[in-house]
Every structure is written in C-alpha cells, then in structure tokens.
N, C-alpha and C positions, 0 to 999 in steps of 0.2 A: 655662677662662674666666681672663684676666688682668687684672685692675683697678690702673689706674697713677692716685693720686691725691696731690697737695700742698697747699699754701696759697696763698695770691694774691699772685703775685710774676712778674715778667720779669726774668731776669737775661742773658738773651743777648747776647754783644758786638754792637754795630754790624753789625761787618765781617762775622760769620759769618750774619748774617739771609737775606742773598742765597742764600747754598748751599743753606740747608736750604727755603725757598722753592722752592728747584729741585729739591729732594728731593720736595716735595709735588706740585708740579707734574707730574713723570715718575709719579710714583704715581699720580695722578688720571688723566692721557692715558692711561696703560698697562692698568689695572687696575680702576677704580672703573666700576662697571656701572650704578648707581643710587644716589641721592642722595634721602634719605625726612627732612624736617624735621619738627620739633616742639620746642614753647617748650622753651629751655635744652639742647637736644641735638640730634644730626643721627646718622643712622645712614645709612654709607656699605656698599655692598653691592660686593664685589671678587671676581674673579678672575683668575688669573694662572699662570706657571707654577712649578716647581718653587723653593720657596725664600719665596714671596711672604708666607707668615703669619710667617716669621722676620723678613723685611726691614719688616713694618708692626710689629712689635712693638718692634724697635730704632727705628725712626723715633720711635715714640709713647713709649718710654722715656727720649730723649735730647730730644724737645719738653718733657715734662715736668720734665725735670731744669731747665731754664731758666725755662720758662715753666709754672710750678707750677699756675695757675689752669684748665687744662683738665685733664680725667679721659677718660681713653681706656680702652676695652674692646674687647681683641681674642678674638673666639671662630670658629671654625671652621678650615677647611684651605686648603690655595693654590687649591684650583680652586670653594671655596665659602667664603669669609670674610666677617666681618660685622665691620665699625668702628663703635662708638659712642663720640661725642664729646659732652662735656657741659662745661657752664663756670656759673659762677656769672653770678648775673642782671644784676649790672654789666659784664659782658664778653661780653653777648650779641651784639653789633655786631662782635666779633672773630671770633666762631663764625659768625655769618650770611655775613661776608667769604669765610673758609674755605671752607663750602657752596657760596657762590654761587663760586667759583675750582672747585671740582672737579664743580659742575654744567656750567660752561664748557667745561672741558677735559675732561669725559668724553663730552660729546655729540658 
C-alpha cells in the first residue's frame, strides 16, 4: 500500500491542466470498473493490462505534487487494483466532480 499526502494547495500551471485531465479521462475510460462514493472519499476499482498499477501510482504522485489536497492510496495488482482518493471537507466538490467524471467515462 502506498499513501501520498500533502497540505492544502494547488500549484499546477493552467496550461498543463488539460493534459492531466486527459490522463485521468483515459484511465477512467479504460480501467475503472466501479466507483464507490462516501463522504470525504471515493474508492475506484480498476483492472487492466500489465503496468496499470505503476501507471496509477505515477499519476497519483504527479497529481499530489501539484494538488496537495488530494490523498491517494493505491493497493493491489494490475488486474485487481483499488484506488482510494480523499480530500479535506473544503475540497469535497472537487472530489465529487472527479468521481462523476469516472462514473461517466467508465460506464
């Protein structure tokens, strides 16, 4: 299990945001099989090809570097991976939007 946590800030340059969104969209569309919401957190169940776990860990690490209010926990293997995402209460609407996007693209 790997957990990444920082303080409450977002420093991603605006020009890079569409690229990161595209990475999340691709992950949601190709690997997410279920999204479970709970207050303060979201659990995503993923499955995919070799390298999925490394891909998710890399994306989570890069997202945490610039948007430090996210906490990502990645557990499992390429074929059975769980991604837990949580945020402070003040950032709940961002997590809700991310979960909605995952639900939309994974269906």
